[in-house]
N, C-alpha and C positions, 0 to 999 in steps of 0.2 A: 181836778175833772170839771168842776162847774165852770172855771175862767175859761176853759176850752169851749164848753157848749155856749157861753155867752158870746165869745169871740165869733164862733160858727153861727150864731143865732139859732141854736137849736133849743127845744122845749121839751121837758120830759114829759109834760101834760098831753101837749098837741102833735108831738112829733112820733108818737107810738101808736100802733095799731089797736084800734078799739072794736069790738064786736058790732056796736051799733052802727058805726061808719062803714066796715065790712058789709054788714047785712045790706045796707042801703046801696053800696056798690053793686053787690051780688044782684038785688031785684033790679036795679037799672040794666045790668048786663043779661038779665034773663036766665041767671045761673041757679041752681038748687041751693038752698040756703045753707050754710055750714053750721054743725052744732053748737050752741052756745057754751061759754065757758062754765066751769063748776060753781064758779063763784057768783053770787047774785049781783054783787057789786060790779064786778068786771062785764057781766052780762048786760048791764043796763047804764054804763058809764057812757056819757055822751060829752066828749071833749069840746064839743061846739057850744056848750052853754057854760063852761067853765072859764072863770077869769084867772090866769095865771099870774097877773102881775107883771108880766114881761111886755115892755112897752112894743117890741118889734113883733110880737104874736099878734096883737091887735091890728096892726097896719097889714101885716102879712096875709091874714086871713079874711080881709076885707075884699 
């Protein structure tokens, strides 16, 4: 499975929904905020500050 993700340049860190990113988008769109996840880590995990080590992610997120 990881080979297919690498070929497709998918990242398990940056290509999944994050409450922090979703909250920012909801604020920008003027929507009511969605409830945070029960897990403290999941509620505050910001993929924008995580270096996953994939070279294509660094170039794609710029």
